[in-house]
N, C-alpha and C positions, 0 to 999 in steps of 0.2 A: 886453500881457504883457511883462514886463520881458526885457531881452537875458539875464539870468543865467538867469531860468525858462526862456526859449525855448533856450537852451544845454543846461540840464540835460534838457529833453523830447527833444532830439535824440540826446542821449547814452543815454538810456534807450531810444528806439527802435532806434537802431543796435545797442545790447546785445541787445534781443530779437531782431532780425533774423539778428544774428551766430549767436546760440545756435540760432535755428530752422534757418539753413542748417548749421552744425555738425551738428545732430540728424538733417537730412535725408541728410547725408554718411556719419553713422555708423550710422545705421539699418539698412542692408543687410549690413553686417559684422557688428554685434550680432546680427542675425538668423541668420546664417551661423554664426556661433558658438553661439548657442542651438541650432538645428537638429542641430549636430553631436553633442549629446547625447541627441538623441532616437531613438525607436525607427522603424524605416521607416515603420511605420502612423502614428504621431504627427507624422512629417515631412510627409507629404500628407495629413493629415485636414483637413476644413473643416466648420466654422471652424478657424483655425488655434489650436493649444494653446499657451496660454502658462504653464500649470501641468501638469506631467508628471514622471513618475518618470525622472531622468537615467540615462544608461547610457555605459559606457566601452567597449562592444563594437566600436564601429567604428574607435576608435583602436588597440584591441588588433588588430583583423583589418589594419590599416596596417602595423604591423610584421611581420605575418606574410607580407606579400606583397612582400619585399624592398626596402621603403622605405629602409633604411639604404643600401643600392648605389645606389639613385637618388639620394638626398640627398647621399652623398659624390660622386657625378658632378657634381651641380649646384654644389655648394661649390666644387670643384676647378676646374672650367671657369670660374666666375664670378670667383674670385680671380685664378687666373692670366690670364686675358684682360684683366680689368681693368687689373691691374699691368702688362702688355706696353703696354696703349695708352697709360696715364700716360708710361711710359718713351718710348715712341715719339713721343707728342704733344707734349711739352715741348720738346726740341730742334727741331721741326718749327715750332711755334708760334715758337720764338725766332728761326728762319730767316726767317720771314713777318711778323715785327714789329720785333726790337731789331735785328737786322742783315738787312735785305730781300734775298733773293736776286732776281736778274732775273725779271721777268715774276711776281711774286709775286701779284699779283691773278688770273693765269690759273690759277696753282696752287691758289688758294683756291677758285675757281670749280670747277675740277676735283673737289676733294675734295666740294663740297656737292652738285656734280652725280650723284656715285655713290649719294647718298642718293634721288635722284628716280627710280630704276628700280624698278619693283615688283619686290617679292624672288619672287614665283612665277615671273617672266621669268627669272631667273638661277638656278632651283634645277636645271634640268636641266645646263648646263654644269659648276655645282658638283658636281653627283653624279657626273658622268663624271670629272671631275679627281680627284675623291676616290677613285672606283673604281680608276682608273689607278694611283694611288700605295698603294692598298689601306689607306686610311684611313676608311672605311665602319664605322660602328658602333663608333668610337673617340672617347675624349675630346680627343684631338689634332685631329681634324676640326672639332669643335665651338669649341675655342680659337680655332684660324685663323678662322674664319667670324664669330665674335662680336668677335674683335680688328679685323677688316676692317670690320664693321657699325658698330662705335662708334668707331673711329678717327677719320673725318671729323668728328663731332660734339664729341669731345673736344679736336681742333685748333682749331674754330672757338672752342670756349669758353674754352679757356685761351688763347688770342690775345686774345680780348676783355678779359681779365684784365691781359695784359700790356700791352695798348695804353693801358690806364688808369695805369700807372705814369708818375709824372714824368719826362719828359726830363731833369731836372737830376741825377736819381740815375744815369742812364746816363752822363751826362758827367762825374761825379764818378768813377764806377768806371773810365773810359778814362783820366782823369787821374792816377789812382793806378796805371796800366799794369796792370791787371788782363786776363787773357786772358779768350778767349770760353768756355771750359768753367768757370772760376773765376766768370766774371760771372752765367753761367746757374745754376750750383749753388749758389753762395754768396749771391748777391745777388738774384736773381729770383725763384726757387724758394721762399726764405723769405718773400717780400713776397706771394706769390698762394697762399700755402698754404691760405686757407679757399677759393680759387677751385679748386684741385686736389682740395680735399675734395669740395664738391658735385660736380665732375665725375666723380670716381670713383665717387660714390654713384648718380648717374645711369646710368653706364655698366654699374655692377653690376646696377643693377635692370634695365635692358634686357636684359642676359645671363640673368638669373635666371629672368626671366617669358618669355622667348622660347620659342616652341613650334614654329612651322611648319618651321625648318630641323633643329630637333633630330628632330623626327618622321618627316623625310624623309631624314635622313642617318643615323640610329641605330635600333638596336631594343632590344636587350638592355641595352646600355650606354648610357643616356639620362640624360635630366633630369625634376625632378618635374614639369613641366606635362606630360610624355608620359606618367609614372605617374598623373597624375590622369585620363589618358583612357582608362586601364584599367576605370576605375568609370563611365564614362559609355557605358550599354548602353540600347538602346531596347528595350522591352518588359520590363524588369526595374526593380525597385524599388531604386534607390541614391542616392535624395536626399541622406539624412543621411549616409551614407558619402563623397559626394562633398564635402559640406559640412566634415565632418572633415579629409580628406586638405586641401582648400583652406586651412581654418583653419592646418595645421601649415606649409603652403608660404608663407602670408603672414607667419608670426611672425618670420622673420629679416629680412624688408624690412621691417617696421614696426618692429622693435627696433633695426635699424641706422639708420632715420630718425629714430628717437627719441633715440638717444645722438649722432648727430651733427647735431642739429637746430641748434645754434650754430654749426657751421662751415658748414653747408648755407645757413642765413638769411645769414651774412655773405659767403658765396661768391657767391649769387646777387643780392646787392646791392653787391658790390663796384664801388667807383668811381661808385656812383651819386651820392653826394655829395663833394664835395672841399673 
Protein backbone atom coordinates (compact mmCIF):
# COMPACT_ATOMS: atom_id res chain seq x y z
CA UNK A 1 0.00 0.00 0.00
CA UNK A 2 1.43 3.33 -1.02
CA UNK A 3 2.11 6.07 1.49
CA UNK A 4 -0.56 8.28 -0.05
CA UNK A 5 -3.26 5.61 0.11
CA UNK A 6 -2.30 4.78 3.69
CA UNK A 7 -2.58 8.45 4.65
CA UNK A 8 -5.98 8.71 2.95
CA UNK A 9 -7.24 5.61 4.79
CA UNK A 10 -6.02 7.02 8.10
CA UNK A 11 -7.82 10.30 7.43
CA UNK A 12 -11.06 8.44 6.68
CA UNK A 13 -10.78 6.36 9.87
CA UNK A 14 -10.10 9.44 11.99
CA UNK A 15 -13.01 11.27 10.37
CA UNK A 16 -15.40 8.39 11.07
CA UNK A 17 -14.21 8.11 14.67
CA UNK A 18 -14.59 11.87 15.14
CA UNK A 19 -18.16 11.87 13.85
CA UNK A 20 -18.96 8.81 15.96
CA UNK A 21 -17.59 10.50 19.09
CA UNK A 22 -19.52 13.67 18.27
CA UNK A 23 -22.72 11.66 17.87
CA UNK A 24 -22.20 9.96 21.24
CA UNK A 25 -21.70 13.33 22.95
CA UNK A 26 -24.60 15.05 21.18
CA UNK A 27 -27.13 12.19 21.39
CA UNK A 28 -28.15 12.76 25.06
CA UNK A 29 -28.64 16.48 24.41
CA UNK A 30 -30.71 15.79 21.30
CA UNK A 31 -32.79 13.25 23.21
CA UNK A 32 -33.38 15.78 26.02
CA UNK A 33 -34.62 18.40 23.54
CA UNK A 34 -36.80 15.81 21.79
CA UNK A 35 -38.29 14.64 25.09
CA UNK A 36 -39.20 18.20 26.06
CA UNK A 37 -41.78 18.27 23.25
CA UNK A 38 -43.44 14.99 24.27
CA UNK A 39 -46.31 14.36 26.62
CA UNK A 40 -45.38 12.77 29.94
CA UNK A 41 -46.84 9.45 28.78
CA UNK A 42 -44.83 9.50 25.55
CA UNK A 43 -41.67 10.50 27.43
CA UNK A 44 -41.69 7.33 29.57
CA UNK A 45 -43.13 4.95 26.99
CA UNK A 46 -41.23 1.78 26.09
CA UNK A 47 -39.97 1.34 23.50
CA UNK A 48 -39.16 5.05 23.15
CA UNK A 49 -41.24 6.95 20.62
CA UNK A 50 -39.41 8.74 17.84
CA UNK A 51 -42.61 9.85 16.12
CA UNK A 52 -45.15 11.71 18.22
CA UNK A 53 -47.39 14.76 18.28
CA UNK A 54 -45.25 17.61 19.69
CA UNK A 55 -46.61 19.83 22.44
CA UNK A 56 -45.51 23.14 23.98
CA UNK A 57 -47.44 22.63 27.21
CA UNK A 58 -44.28 22.02 29.23
CA UNK A 59 -42.68 25.26 28.09
CA UNK A 60 -45.91 27.11 28.78
CA UNK A 61 -46.01 25.66 32.29
CA UNK A 62 -42.43 26.80 32.90
CA UNK A 63 -43.28 30.45 32.38
CA UNK A 64 -46.28 30.05 34.68
CA UNK A 65 -43.94 29.04 37.56
CA UNK A 66 -41.73 32.12 38.08
CA UNK A 67 -39.17 31.07 35.49
CA UNK A 68 -38.43 34.70 34.60
CA UNK A 69 -37.60 35.58 38.22
CA UNK A 70 -35.20 32.66 38.59
CA UNK A 71 -33.63 33.38 35.18
CA UNK A 72 -33.13 37.03 36.11
CA UNK A 73 -31.37 35.99 39.31
CA UNK A 74 -29.15 33.53 37.44
CA UNK A 75 -28.18 36.08 34.80
CA UNK A 76 -27.50 38.80 37.37
CA UNK A 77 -25.47 36.58 39.68
CA UNK A 78 -23.46 35.05 36.84
CA UNK A 79 -22.60 38.31 35.08
CA UNK A 80 -21.81 40.30 38.22
CA UNK A 81 -19.72 37.58 39.88
CA UNK A 82 -17.79 36.89 36.67
CA UNK A 83 -17.07 40.60 36.15
CA UNK A 84 -15.82 40.93 39.74
CA UNK A 85 -13.66 37.83 39.33
CA UNK A 86 -11.94 39.19 36.21
CA UNK A 87 -11.42 42.64 37.76
CA UNK A 88 -9.80 41.09 40.85
CA UNK A 89 -7.91 38.29 39.07
CA UNK A 90 -6.05 40.49 36.57
CA UNK A 91 -4.14 42.62 39.14
CA UNK A 92 -3.62 39.54 41.34
CA UNK A 93 -2.08 37.61 38.44
CA UNK A 94 -0.04 40.70 37.54
CA UNK A 95 1.36 40.84 41.08
CA UNK A 96 2.24 37.14 40.94
CA UNK A 97 3.84 37.19 37.49
CA UNK A 98 5.03 40.49 36.06
CA UNK A 99 5.99 42.23 39.30
CA UNK A 100 6.13 39.30 41.74
CA UNK A 101 5.38 40.04 45.39
CA UNK A 102 7.44 38.35 48.15
CA UNK A 103 6.65 34.64 48.67
CA UNK A 104 4.46 34.57 45.58
CA UNK A 105 4.67 30.77 45.38
CA UNK A 106 3.14 30.45 48.83
CA UNK A 107 0.35 32.79 47.78
CA UNK A 108 -0.34 30.73 44.65
CA UNK A 109 -0.49 27.57 46.74
CA UNK A 110 -2.89 29.23 49.16
CA UNK A 111 -5.21 30.21 46.29
CA UNK A 112 -5.31 26.72 44.83
CA UNK A 113 -5.62 25.09 48.27
CA UNK A 114 -8.99 26.79 48.73
CA UNK A 115 -10.30 24.66 45.85
CA UNK A 116 -9.28 21.45 47.61
CA UNK A 117 -11.75 21.75 50.50
CA UNK A 118 -15.07 19.91 49.92
CA UNK A 119 -17.82 22.44 49.49
CA UNK A 120 -20.02 20.47 51.91
CA UNK A 121 -17.45 21.10 54.65
CA UNK A 122 -17.71 24.85 54.23
CA UNK A 123 -21.46 25.28 53.86
CA UNK A 124 -22.15 25.55 57.63
CA UNK A 125 -19.77 28.49 58.34
CA UNK A 126 -20.87 30.16 55.11
CA UNK A 127 -24.50 29.78 56.16
CA UNK A 128 -23.83 31.17 59.65
CA UNK A 129 -21.95 34.19 58.29
CA UNK A 130 -24.69 34.87 55.73
CA UNK A 131 -27.35 34.64 58.44
CA UNK A 132 -25.41 37.00 60.72
CA UNK A 133 -25.29 39.67 58.00
CA UNK A 134 -28.89 39.04 56.83
CA UNK A 135 -27.75 37.85 53.40
CA UNK A 136 -29.71 34.60 53.24
CA UNK A 137 -32.10 34.32 50.30
CA UNK A 138 -30.48 37.22 48.43
CA UNK A 139 -28.57 37.58 45.19
CA UNK A 140 -25.77 39.27 47.12
CA UNK A 141 -24.76 36.13 48.99
CA UNK A 142 -24.60 34.15 45.74
CA UNK A 143 -22.45 36.83 44.09
CA UNK A 144 -20.04 36.72 47.04
CA UNK A 145 -19.71 32.93 47.19
CA UNK A 146 -19.49 32.54 43.40
CA UNK A 147 -16.78 35.19 43.27
CA UNK A 148 -14.78 33.41 45.95
CA UNK A 149 -15.43 30.07 44.25
CA UNK A 150 -14.10 31.15 40.84
CA UNK A 151 -11.38 33.63 41.85
CA UNK A 152 -8.59 31.06 42.51
CA UNK A 153 -9.21 29.38 39.15
CA UNK A 154 -9.23 32.71 37.34
CA UNK A 155 -5.98 33.84 38.96
CA UNK A 156 -4.19 30.65 37.98
CA UNK A 157 -5.52 30.77 34.41
CA UNK A 158 -4.76 34.45 33.82
CA UNK A 159 -1.33 34.03 35.37
CA UNK A 160 -0.59 31.19 32.94
CA UNK A 161 -1.43 33.53 30.06
CA UNK A 162 0.75 36.33 31.43
CA UNK A 163 3.70 33.95 31.85
CA UNK A 164 3.64 33.29 28.10
CA UNK A 165 4.14 36.96 27.20
CA UNK A 166 7.76 37.44 26.00
CA UNK A 167 9.94 39.20 28.56
CA UNK A 168 11.08 41.61 25.87
CA UNK A 169 7.63 43.21 25.96
CA UNK A 170 7.98 44.05 29.65
CA UNK A 171 11.53 45.33 29.15
CA UNK A 172 10.37 47.65 26.37
CA UNK A 173 7.51 48.95 28.49
CA UNK A 174 9.81 49.72 31.40
CA UNK A 175 12.28 51.47 29.14
CA UNK A 176 9.43 53.71 27.96
CA UNK A 177 8.77 54.60 31.60
CA UNK A 178 5.22 53.24 31.78
CA UNK A 179 3.81 52.87 35.28
CA UNK A 180 2.42 49.62 36.63
CA UNK A 181 -1.21 50.56 36.06
CA UNK A 182 -0.58 51.57 32.46
CA UNK A 183 1.58 48.49 31.91
CA UNK A 184 -1.22 46.26 33.14
CA UNK A 185 -4.20 47.93 31.46
CA UNK A 186 -2.76 49.14 28.15
CA UNK A 187 -0.12 46.50 27.41
CA UNK A 188 -0.83 43.22 29.16
CA UNK A 189 -4.64 43.10 29.09
CA UNK A 190 -4.87 43.57 25.29
CA UNK A 191 -2.25 40.85 24.77
CA UNK A 192 -4.12 38.28 26.87
CA UNK A 193 -7.63 39.22 25.74
CA UNK A 194 -8.39 35.73 24.32
CA UNK A 195 -7.26 34.25 27.63
CA UNK A 196 -9.51 36.62 29.55
CA UNK A 197 -12.44 35.62 27.34
CA UNK A 198 -11.89 31.91 27.95
CA UNK A 199 -11.44 32.49 31.70
CA UNK A 200 -14.61 34.57 31.92
CA UNK A 201 -16.58 31.98 29.97
CA UNK A 202 -15.46 29.12 32.23
CA UNK A 203 -16.22 31.13 35.37
CA UNK A 204 -19.63 32.06 34.00
CA UNK A 205 -20.42 28.41 33.23
CA UNK A 206 -19.42 27.33 36.75
CA UNK A 207 -21.58 30.06 38.29
CA UNK A 208 -24.52 29.35 35.98
CA UNK A 209 -24.54 25.60 36.74
CA UNK A 210 -23.84 25.79 40.50
CA UNK A 211 -26.55 24.14 42.60
CA UNK A 212 -25.32 23.14 46.08
CA UNK A 213 -24.62 26.63 47.42
CA UNK A 214 -27.72 28.12 45.81
CA UNK A 215 -30.12 25.53 47.23
CA UNK A 216 -28.67 25.90 50.77
CA UNK A 217 -28.38 29.70 50.88
CA UNK A 218 -31.51 30.78 49.02
CA UNK A 219 -35.15 29.80 48.68
CA UNK A 220 -37.46 32.16 46.80
CA UNK A 221 -34.67 34.29 45.29
CA UNK A 222 -32.57 31.64 43.62
CA UNK A 223 -31.08 30.39 40.36
CA UNK A 224 -32.27 28.17 37.55
CA UNK A 225 -30.69 24.91 38.82
CA UNK A 226 -32.81 25.34 41.97
CA UNK A 227 -35.83 26.07 39.77
CA UNK A 228 -35.20 22.75 38.02
CA UNK A 229 -35.42 20.97 41.36
CA UNK A 230 -39.04 22.03 41.71
CA UNK A 231 -39.95 19.50 39.03
CA UNK A 232 -37.91 16.62 40.44
CA UNK A 233 -40.54 14.83 42.49
CA UNK A 234 -40.57 11.15 43.32
CA UNK A 235 -43.80 9.36 42.52
CA UNK A 236 -44.93 11.88 39.91
CA UNK A 237 -44.44 11.98 36.17
CA UNK A 238 -42.27 14.99 35.32
CA UNK A 239 -39.78 13.56 32.81
CA UNK A 240 -40.77 15.74 29.87
CA UNK A 241 -41.19 18.79 32.10
CA UNK A 242 -37.67 18.39 33.51
CA UNK A 243 -36.33 17.98 29.97
CA UNK A 244 -38.00 21.26 28.96
CA UNK A 245 -36.51 23.16 31.92
CA UNK A 246 -33.08 21.64 31.31
CA UNK A 247 -33.26 22.64 27.65
CA UNK A 248 -33.96 26.27 28.52
CA UNK A 249 -31.20 26.32 31.13
CA UNK A 250 -28.67 24.99 28.61
CA UNK A 251 -29.51 27.43 25.81
CA UNK A 252 -27.55 30.44 27.22
CA UNK A 253 -24.46 28.33 27.95
CA UNK A 254 -24.46 26.71 24.52
CA UNK A 255 -25.07 30.07 22.83
CA UNK A 256 -22.26 31.74 24.79
CA UNK A 257 -19.87 28.93 23.92
CA UNK A 258 -20.88 29.07 20.26
CA UNK A 259 -20.37 32.81 19.89
CA UNK A 260 -17.17 32.81 21.93
CA UNK A 261 -15.66 29.67 20.43
CA UNK A 262 -12.99 31.60 18.52
CA UNK A 263 -11.80 33.46 21.60
CA UNK A 264 -12.17 30.32 23.72
CA UNK A 265 -9.99 28.29 21.36
CA UNK A 266 -7.36 31.01 21.15
CA UNK A 267 -7.40 31.47 24.92
CA UNK A 268 -7.04 27.78 25.76
CA UNK A 269 -4.16 27.40 23.27
CA UNK A 270 -2.53 30.75 24.16
CA UNK A 271 1.23 30.35 24.29
CA UNK A 272 1.16 26.73 23.11
CA UNK A 273 3.27 27.65 20.07
CA UNK A 274 5.81 30.41 20.03
